N, C-alpha and C positions, 0 to 999 in steps of 0.2 A: 268234058267232065265238070259237073257242077261243083263250085267251090264250097268250102265249109261256111263262108260268110253268106253266100246266096241261099244255101240250104237253111241256115238259121233265120234269115229274113223271111223266107217262105213259111217256115214252121211258126214263127211268131205271128205272122198275119193270120194263119189258120187258127192259132190258139186264141187270138183276139176275136175272131168271128165266132168261135165256139163259146167263148165266155159271154159275148153279147147275146148269143142265141139262147143261153140258159138263164138270162135275166129278164125280169118283167120290165114294163115301161118305166115305172117309177125308179127302180134300181138303176136302169140305164141312164136316166136323167141325173141321178146322184153321181154316177161314175163320171159323167161329163163335168161335174163340179169339182172333182178332186184335183189336187196339185201335189205332184210328187217331187218337185224341185226343192232341195234343202235351202237354196239361195232365196227362193220365194218365201218359204216358211220363216226364215230368219229375218226377213226384211219387212214383214207386215206387222200390224198391231195385234194386241191380244184378242180382239173381237174376230178378226179375220182368221187367226190361227185356231180359235175355238170353233168357228164355223167349219174350217177344214177338217178338224178332228171329228166333229159330229158327222160330217158327210162321210168320212172314211169309216167311222164306226158303223154307221147305218148300212153302208155299202157292203162291208165285210160281213155284217150280221145277216143281211139278206142272202148273201152267197152261201153262208154256212147253213142256212135253213134248208137248202136244196143240195142233196148229195152230189148230183151231177154238176151243179154250179160251183160247189166247193172244189171238186176235182179240176174243173175248168179253170178256176181261179189259181190254184196251185200250179197247174200246167202253164198258164199264161205268165205267172211270176217267174218260173224257171226259164221260160223261153226269152223273156225280156232281159233277165240278168245275163243269159248266155249271149244274146245279141249285143248287149252293151259291152261285154268282155271281148267279143270277136271284133267289134268296130275299134275298140281301143287298141287291141293287139295289132290290127292291120295298119292303123294310123301311125303308131309310135314305135312298134317293135319289128313288125314283119315276121319272117320265119324264125321260130325259136330253135335254139340249138338243143342237142340231146341233153346236155347238162342243165340248161334252163328249164326244159320240160320236166326233168326228173325232180329238180328242186321245187318247182311249182306243185307238182303232184304230192310231194312229201309235205309241203306246207299246208295244202288244202286238206289232206287226209288227217293230219294232226289237228288242224283247226276244227274240223267237223267232229272228231272224237271228243275234243275238250268241250266244245259248246254243247254237245248232246248231254254230257255228264253235268255241265254247268246248269243248263235249263232244268234238268230233272232234279238237281239238288236245290236250286234257288226257288224255282216256281212250283215244283212238285207236280201236281196234276192240273195244268193250266186249262182254262176255258178255251174253246176253239178260237175266239177272237184274239185272246191273249197269245195263244200259240202262233197265230198268223202274224201278229206284231213282232214276236221274237224271231220268226223265220225271216221276215222282211229285214229286220235289223241285222241279223247274222249274214244275210246275203250281201248287204252293202259292205259290211266290215270285211267279209271274205274277198270281195272284189278289190277293196283297197289294199288289204294285206297281200293278196296275190300279186298285184301289179307293183307295189312298192318293193317287194322282193325281186320281181323280174327286173325292175329298173336298177336295183343294186347289182344284180348279177351281170346285166348288160353293161353297166358303167364300168365295172371291174374289168370285163373283157375288152372294152374299148380303150380304156386307159393303158392297158398292157399291150395293145396292138398298134404297131407303127403305121399300119395301112388304113386305120379308121379315118373316115372323112369328117369334115366339120358338120355335115348334115346329120350323120349318125349321132354325134355328140349332142347336137341341138334337139333332135327328136327325143333322146333320152332325158335331157334336161327339161324339156317341155312336159314329158310324162311325169317327172318328179314334181314339178310345179303344179301340174293339174291335180295330182293326188293330194298334195299339201293343201291346195285351195279347197278341194272337195272335203277333205278331212276337217278343216276349220269350219267350213259352212255347215257340215253335218253336226258338229258340236253346237254351233249357234242355233241350228234348227231344233236340236234336242232340248236346249235350254228354253227356246221360245215355245215349243209345242207342249212342254210339261213344266209350266212355271211354278206349280205347287209341289213339284217333286223334291224330296229331301236330298241332302248331300250324299247320303248313302246310296240312294237310288241312282243318282246321277253318276256316282263312282262306278256302280255296276255297269251302266250303259257306256261310259266314256273311257273305261280302262283300255280297251283295244285301240281307240282312236289316239290315245296318248302314246302307245307303243308305236303306232304307225308314224306319228309325227317325229318320234325320236329316230327311227330307222331312216326316214327320209332326210332328216337333218344331218345324220352321219354321212349319208351318201352325198349330199350337197356340199358338205365340208370337204370331203375327199376331192370332189370335182373342182371346188374353189382352189385347192392347192395345186391340182393338175393344171388348171388354166393359168394360175400365177407362174408356174414353172415354164409353161409354153410361152407366155408373154416375155419372161426374162430371157429365154433362149432366143426368141425372135429379136429382141432389142440388142442382145449381145452380138447376134449375127449381123445386124445392120451396122453396128458400130465397129465391127471387126475385132471385138474383144473376146477373150476366153471366158466362158461361162463359169462363174464360181459356184461351187456346190452349196446348197442350202443345208447347213448342218442340222438345223432344227426341224427339218421336214418330217423325218421318221418319228421323232419324239412328239411332234404336234399331232400327227395322225393317230399315234398310239394313245395319246391322252384323250383325244376326241372319242375314239372307240371305247376306251375304258370307261370314260365318264358316261357315255350313252348306255353302255351295257350295265353299269352299276345302277343307273337311274331306272332302266327298264326292269332289272331284277328286283329292285326295291319296290317299284309299283306293283309288280306281279306278286311279290310276297304280301304286300298290304292287301291286294285284291283277294288272294286266297284266304288270308286271315279274316277278312271281312265276310267272305262267303261262309267260312267255318263258323263264325259267330252267328250269322243269320240262320244257318242250317242246324246249329246246335253242335256241341262238342261230342260228336259221336264218330266213330270210324266208319267210313263208307268208301264207295268206289271213287268219289271225288278226291279223297286223300291219296289214292294210288296214282292218279293222274298228276 
């Protein structure tokens, strides 16, 4: 039986061939000049970043002139994101539990609903190139939000399970560190790719990355306390001493969670107020969300 990962790899390859087939020679050359790595974008100078933006704009513009090429581009983008997610899941998480799958589905459905209303409220009727940019951005953010939530669910299960191995913990920690690094590099890439953007525009783009950083930080703090407890227990066992309970453990974790939640809610409130000001003080579907 063909695995889901193998099927995704095959579908992505077919999508790539379909996209290249629908491009002319000059557009294919421009596609070869594109750089999709946020680390690369954040590390180069303004001239290189401007050249990359120009190549991306030309490439997307050429695709959107052709109806079949536009469909092929959208199909290729979806297949790449799916492949990326499948590889990440297989490397760091393996088989998801029923609860993890349910939570992931709930998060993604809510994210899609909110972003659909957000784009319609903020952008209105975007141009095809602008819509493609927003779809690409939302896809990356959805990837990070989905996996930071999965890492949090998995870490809570591992910390409560006495049969969890060190390898399980290390893989989850590695996923959290990867999401944090990618999140920070994406922020740097956004600032580098749009140097003339206003603070309000950057706040619209980077609100979700701030929430991802907070959630990953909360999970890492819980892991740090768990590792500290494990080290104390191992040291007490080696010395033949009785392990003294850390009275402030629960209070510390509670304060970390409360501080993170308050910060996230304050950022969300400011984000919604900012959107409300940009869209005008009128009641709309955005207010219900």
